[in-house]
C-alpha positions, 0 to 999 in steps of 0.5 A: 067643799073640803070642809063639807066632805069632812063633816060628812065623814064625821057624821059617818064615824059618829053614826054607829056609836050613837046607836050603840051607846043607847043600846048598851046603856039601855040594856044595862039600866033596864036589866039591872033596874029590874033585879029587885023584882025579877027572879034573882037566880035567873038574872044571876045565871044570865049575868054569869054567862055574859061575864068575861074576865080580862087577862090583866086581872080585875084592876087596871095597871094604870091604877096606882092605888087599889080601886074601890068600885063603890067609892072611886070614880071609874071608866067604862069602855063600850064596844059595838061589835060587828060579827054578822052571820055569814061573815065566817068570823067569831066575835073575837075576830070581829072589828069594833065598829063603835067605841065609846069611853065613858068616865064617871065622876063620883064627887060631881055626879057627872059623866063624860062620853068620848067617841074613839073613831074606828079608823083612828091611827093609833098604836096597838100594843104588840102590833104597831100603828093601825086603825083602832078598830083592828085592835079587837080583831087582833086581840079581842076586848083585852087588846082593845082595853090596852090600846085605849089605856095607852092612847089616853093614859087612863085606867079602863075599869070596865068593858062592855061588848055588845051587838045591836039587837037589844034596843027595840026589845028593851023599849018594847018591854018598857011599853014604849018611851015618851018623845017629843018630835018637833021637826018636819025634816026629821019626820020626813027623813025617818019615813025615807030612811025606813021606806015608809015603815015608820011614820011619826007625827009632830008632838009628844008621843010614846014610841015603840021600839021600831019607832024609837030606833028610827028616831035615834038613828036618823042622821041626814035631817040636820046635824050630829048635834041635833042627832045627839040631842035626840039620842040623849032624849030617848036615853033619858026617857029610858032611864026615867021609865026604868027607875019608875017601874016596880015590876017587869014581869016580861023580861024572860026574853031579854034575860035569856038572850043577855049572854048572846047580846052582851059581854062585860067584866062587870059582875051582877053585884058590881052592876047593881052597885053602880045602878043607883049612882048612874041613875042619879047623874047630874049631867052627861056631856060629850067630848070629841077628838079631832084630826084629819084624813091620812091616806098613806099608800092609799089606805084611809086612816083618821090621824088624831090631832095631838094637841087636842088629844092631850087636852082630852087626856087631861080632862079625863084624868081630872074626871077620874082623879087619875 
């Protein structure tokens, strides 16, 4: 029973970052991929609106040598922010509900994704030990970056902060993505999750934004492993379709809201420079921290397994040559 309970909690912790990962990477790939044919001036203005600077400057203090974004392996921290209307808080005061670090190895053309549990019990610089999600509420992207760098002892080169509104628009503007649905249980669960609004059929189909979102979000039909496979299937479909398009005339709506849905310390030049490498990756793998429930004074935390944490740190350092 205890093992089953832990599995359920892990599913809940992973639920949001799976959705967020697709939203953010899809948004970046499609917007940047359209730069060659879209009005560059308009895209450049949107990029400036979305740009944020970190108080540390352009380079991480964890970088011993000068960082060359065109040649060096690099890392990106993705933060999914829950700042909903009616909560009476600004984006900077909101907690980060999805936290994913991705390392990109230039030599091997590989990427590794690490989910950092929102309730992970970590040291937040200047504030002591608390849930990781509180780092953003206490100090925005700057403190989130500092917390990750202290936790993993690696440089965080780029940070991308996003809400969850762009995914359906991106898929719809691509005129859908091709997905193979092969599980009756998944089909039934999606219909239940959406209260009958989305009904899929077995086979290979082109899903619109609403259907694709339901497909990647469903979590009760099987396991996190299969849900992760669905996520990667849709992400790869988005990447392939965005690479093959020669003209995207309808991106006005997405570009116009880019500054509202996305904040990053990447310039448009940096993003365009990274696009060919990211779309040529040989593999994208996921690694996971482990731990246990920790409830001092009745407050829930996820206490990380230190031995596994050290393994993850070494793996990521090797990936970044750090």
